[in-house]
C-alpha positions in Angstrom: 33.7 -15.5 56.7 35.3 -17.6 53.9 33.2 -19.4 51.3 34.6 -20.7 48.0 31.6 -19.4 46.0 33.5 -19.7 42.6 33.8 -23.5 43.2 30.1 -23.7 44.2 29.1 -21.9 41.2 31.1 -24.4 39.0 29.6 -27.3 40.5 26.1 -25.9 40.3 26.8 -24.9 36.6 27.6 -28.5 35.6 24.1 -29.4 36.9 22.4 -26.7 34.9 21.8 -24.5 38.0 22.1 -20.9 37.6 24.5 -18.8 39.9 21.6 -16.5 41.0 19.5 -19.4 42.0 22.3 -20.9 44.1 23.2 -17.5 45.7 19.4 -17.0 46.7 19.1 -20.3 48.2 22.5 -20.1 50.0 21.7 -16.7 51.3 18.5 -17.8 52.7 19.9 -20.9 54.3 22.8 -18.9 55.9 20.4 -16.3 57.2 18.2 -19.2 58.8 21.4 -20.8 60.3 22.4 -17.3 61.7 19.0 -16.9 63.3 19.4 -20.0 65.4 22.7 -18.7 66.9 22.8 -17.1 70.3 22.0 -13.4 70.5 21.0 -13.3 66.7 19.7 -9.9 65.6 16.0 -10.0 64.5 16.8 -8.1 61.3 19.7 -9.4 59.1 20.8 -10.1 55.6 23.5 -12.1 54.0 25.9 -10.6 51.6 27.8 -13.0 49.4 31.1 -11.9 47.6 32.3 -14.3 44.9 35.5 -12.2 44.2 36.5 -12.4 47.8 35.4 -16.0 48.3 33.5 -14.8 51.4 30.2 -13.8 52.9 29.0 -11.4 55.5 26.0 -11.3 57.8 24.8 -7.7 58.1 22.7 -7.1 61.2 20.5 -4.0 62.2 19.2 -3.4 65.6 15.7 -1.8 66.3 15.8 1.8 67.8 12.8 2.7 69.7 10.8 5.8 68.6 8.9 8.1 70.9 5.2 7.9 70.7 3.2 10.8 69.6 -0.6 11.7 69.7 -0.7 10.9 66.0 1.3 7.7 66.4 0.8 6.4 69.8 2.4 3.0 68.8 5.2 3.9 66.4 7.3 1.2 64.7 11.0 1.0 65.8 13.6 2.4 63.3 16.5 0.2 62.2 19.9 1.2 63.0 23.0 1.3 60.8 24.0 -2.2 59.4 27.0 -3.8 61.2 29.0 -7.0 60.7 27.4 -9.7 62.8 29.1 -12.7 61.3 29.7 -15.2 64.1 33.3 -16.0 64.7 32.8 -19.9 64.7 30.3 -19.9 61.8 32.7 -21.6 59.4 31.7 -25.2 60.0 28.0 -24.3 60.0 28.3 -22.3 56.8 30.2 -25.2 55.1 27.6 -27.8 56.2 24.8 -25.2 55.0 26.3 -25.0 51.7 26.5 -28.6 51.3 22.9 -29.1 52.2 21.9 -26.3 49.7 24.0 -27.8 46.9 22.5 -31.3 47.7 19.0 -29.9 47.7 19.3 -27.9 44.5 20.9 -30.9 42.8 18.0 -33.1 43.9 15.4 -30.5 42.7 17.2 -30.1 39.3 17.2 -33.9 38.8 13.4 -34.1 39.9 12.6 -31.1 37.4 14.4 -33.0 34.7 12.5 -36.2 35.2 9.2 -34.2 35.8 9.7 -32.4 32.5 10.5 -35.6 30.6 7.6 -37.5 31.9 4.9 -34.7 32.0 4.9 -35.0 28.4 4.3 -38.7 28.3 1.0 -38.4 30.3 -1.6 -40.3 28.3 1.0 -42.3 26.4 2.3 -45.8 26.6 5.9 -46.3 28.0 8.0 -49.6 28.4 9.4 -50.7 31.6 10.7 -53.5 33.8 8.9 -54.8 36.6 10.6 -54.3 40.0 9.2 -56.1 43.1 9.5 -54.1 46.2 9.1 -55.9 49.6 8.4 -52.6 51.4 5.4 -51.8 49.2 3.6 -55.0 48.4 0.4 -53.2 47.4 2.0 -51.6 44.4 4.2 -52.8 41.5 7.1 -50.7 40.7 8.0 -50.3 37.0 11.7 -49.2 36.1 11.8 -46.8 33.2 15.3 -46.0 32.8 16.7 -44.5 36.0 13.2 -43.7 37.3 10.5 -45.9 39.0 6.9 -45.6 38.1 4.2 -46.8 40.4 1.6 -49.3 39.0 -0.9 -49.2 42.0 -3.3 -51.9 42.9 -6.4 -50.0 41.5 -4.6 -49.8 38.2 -3.5 -53.5 37.9 -5.5 -56.1 36.0 -7.2 -58.7 38.1 -5.5 -62.1 37.6 -2.6 -60.4 35.8 0.9 -61.8 37.2 3.6 -59.3 37.5 7.0 -61.1 37.5 10.2 -59.4 38.6 12.4 -58.6 35.6 9.9 -58.9 33.1 9.3 -56.2 30.4 5.9 -54.4 30.5 3.9 -51.9 28.6 1.8 -49.4 30.8 -0.2 -46.3 30.3 0.8 -43.0 32.0 -2.1 -41.9 34.0 -0.5 -39.0 35.9 2.8 -37.3 36.4 2.9 -35.0 39.6 5.5 -33.7 42.2 5.4 -35.7 45.3 6.8 -35.3 48.6 9.8 -37.6 47.6 10.2 -36.2 44.1 8.3 -36.8 40.7 5.5 -39.4 41.2 4.7 -41.3 38.0 1.4 -43.4 38.1 1.0 -45.9 35.3 -1.9 -48.3 34.5 -2.6 -51.5 33.0 -6.3 -51.5 33.3 -7.1 -48.0 31.9 -9.3 -48.1 28.6 -6.9 -45.7 27.0 -4.2 -48.2 27.1 -6.1 -50.3 24.4 -6.5 -47.1 22.3 -2.8 -46.5 22.5 -1.8 -50.1 21.6 -4.1 -50.1 18.4 -2.7 -46.6 17.3 0.7 -48.3 17.3 -0.5 -51.0 15.0 -3.0 -49.2 12.9 -1.7 -46.5 10.3 -5.2 -45.6 9.5 -5.8 -44.3 13.2 -2.4 -42.3 12.9 -3.6 -40.7 9.6 -7.0 -40.0 10.9 -8.7 -42.2 8.1 -10.3 -44.2 11.1 -11.3 -43.0 14.5 -11.9 -44.9 17.7 -15.1 -43.3 19.0 -15.6 -45.0 22.4 -14.1 -47.8 24.4 -15.6 -50.0 27.1 -13.3 -52.1 29.2 -13.3 -54.7 31.9 -9.7 -55.2 32.2 -8.5 -58.8 31.8 -11.9 -60.1 30.4 -13.3 -58.1 27.6 -13.0 -54.8 25.7 -15.5 -53.3 23.3 -14.4 -50.6 20.8 -16.6 -48.6 18.5 -14.9 -47.3 15.2 -15.8 -45.1 12.3 -14.3 -44.3 8.9 -13.5 -40.8 8.1 -12.4 -41.5 4.6 -14.7 -43.0 1.9 -13.8 -46.6 0.9 -12.3 -47.7 4.2 -13.4 -50.6 6.4 -12.9 -49.3 9.8 -13.2 -52.5 11.6 -11.0 -54.3 9.0 -8.3 -51.7 9.5 -8.3 -52.6 13.3 -8.4 -56.3 12.7 -5.7 -56.2 10.0 -4.6 -58.7 7.4 -5.4 -62.2 8.8 -6.1 -60.5 12.1 -2.5 -59.6 12.8 -3.1 -56.1 14.3 -5.8 -57.1 16.7 -3.7 -60.1 17.6 -0.6 -58.0 18.3 -2.8 -55.9 20.8 -4.2 -58.8 22.4 -0.8 -60.2 23.0 -0.1 -57.1 25.3 -3.3 -57.8 27.1 -3.1 -61.5 28.0 -6.4 -63.3 27.7 -8.5 -60.3 27.2 -11.1 -60.6 24.4 -11.7 -57.5 22.0 -15.0 -56.9 20.1 -14.8 -54.3 17.5 -18.0 -52.7 16.2 -19.2 -50.0 13.9 -20.1 -46.6 15.5 -23.2 -44.9 14.4 -25.0 -41.7 15.1 -28.2 -43.6 15.0 -28.8 -44.9 18.5 -30.7 -48.0 17.4 -27.9 -49.0 15.0 -25.3 -48.4 17.4 -26.8 -50.2 20.2 -27.5 -53.2 17.9 -23.9 -53.3 16.8 -22.7 -52.9 20.5 -24.6 -56.0 21.5 -22.3 -58.1 19.1 -21.6 -61.0 18.8 -25.5 -61.4 19.6 -27.8 -60.2 16.6 -30.3 -57.8 17.6 -33.5 -58.3 15.5 -34.5 -54.7 16.3 -33.9 -51.9 18.7 -36.6 -49.5 20.0 -35.6 -46.2 21.5 -37.8 -45.7 24.5 -36.4 -42.2 25.4 -33.9 -40.2 23.8 -33.8 -37.7 26.8 -33.1 -40.5 29.3 -31.2 -42.5 26.7 -32.9 -45.8 27.3 -33.8 -48.4 24.7 -35.0 -52.0 24.3 -33.3 -54.6 22.2 -35.2 -57.4 20.8 -33.1 -60.7 20.7 -34.0 -64.1 19.6 -34.4 -66.6 22.3 -31.3 -68.7 21.2 -29.1 -65.6 21.3 -30.4 -64.1 24.7 -27.3 -65.6 26.7 -24.9 -64.3 24.1 -26.6 -60.8 24.3 -26.5 -60.7 28.1 -23.0 -62.5 28.4 -21.5 -64.2 31.3 -22.7 -62.5 34.5 -24.2 -59.8 32.3 -20.8 -58.7 31.0 -21.7 -58.2 27.2 -24.8 -56.1 28.0 -23.0 -54.2 30.6 -20.1 -53.2 28.1 -22.6 -52.4 25.4 -24.2 -49.9 27.7 -20.8 -48.5 28.7 -19.9 -48.2 25.1 -23.1 -46.4 23.8 -23.8 -44.4 27.0 -27.4 -45.9 26.8 -29.4 -47.9 29.3 -30.3 -51.1 27.3 -33.0 -53.5 28.0 -32.9 -57.0 26.4 -36.0 -58.8 25.6 -36.7 -62.0 23.5 -38.5 -61.7 20.3 -40.6 -64.7 21.2 -41.5 -63.4 24.7 -42.7 -60.1 23.1 -44.7 -61.9 20.5 -46.5 -63.9 23.2 -47.2 -60.8 25.3 -48.6 -59.0 22.3 -50.8 -61.9 21.4 -52.2 -62.1 25.0 -52.7 -58.3 25.1 -54.7 -58.7 21.9 -56.7 -61.5 23.2 -57.4 -59.7 26.3 -58.5 -56.7 24.5 -60.9 -58.7 22.4 -62.4 -60.4 25.3 -62.8 -57.0 27.0 -64.6 -55.7 23.7 -66.9 -58.7 23.7 -67.7 -58.4 27.3 -68.7 -54.7 26.7 -70.9 -55.5 23.7 -72.7 -58.2 25.8 -73.5 -55.7 28.5 
């Protein structure tokens, strides 16, 4: 049966598809198409001949084997191969070849996209917002010829995504989906903030300064803990930049989100005190290192600042440090200690009287 394999190979080569890959896929597809024809043999194989520009379906019939005592249910033997290419198979073969070529082209394109974006996982990419009326829950972001998905769970509450606007997003995952590569991006991921700072702060790229931890409530506030790896460098100053230009550049990408930059310390008490910024902790008492619990003492007039609106500052400080932080006022603790001491004195006097 005629089939211009040379032409198919040329077309495939233009798309970077090897001839062996095409031949294998084509042979499997032709065999499947043959199996659906009337009276198709159970055992068959497809032989492709590029020089002749043809293919042949070789079939083999089963030959029963007499059972014996040693083998009461012997497998049938296969007879000599014979040409069983259907006479009217030309149109089916042409359609099958077209489907195979289309499928391989799509797979090659998908592989190219997957290969390009798999290396972008964990990085920031730029794209253009595309609204899709058939998918109102998600935002589609055009990155070249590819559309990434910004799911609702990765969107920032209150952030408006307008069709045609440019946007920076963090690549969360790249996977092979049912309809091709699936690129999931985020605007709410804490690592988006890290990558934005890495673009603005040379000291992060050189390793002179490290971001040790990030706690973020997207759209509202982010806390970042930093440390210097090189003597003489101010880690907070490096991220803030001259006249605050570096942190301002990052904030421009995050809308109205506020950013607190604090010093990291391997001393839990110092780290917790810094994490509660902008409030000033008079002292921090570690209750249990094993359970990572501590109590921070704050002056009465700074309690609301330490706790934050709806508990946000305290909550972010706990996320940043990984510790459970109790907050008490210095004045309340002083009163409690005074009452406790008076009670002990009363009890001691009562015992003496008895």
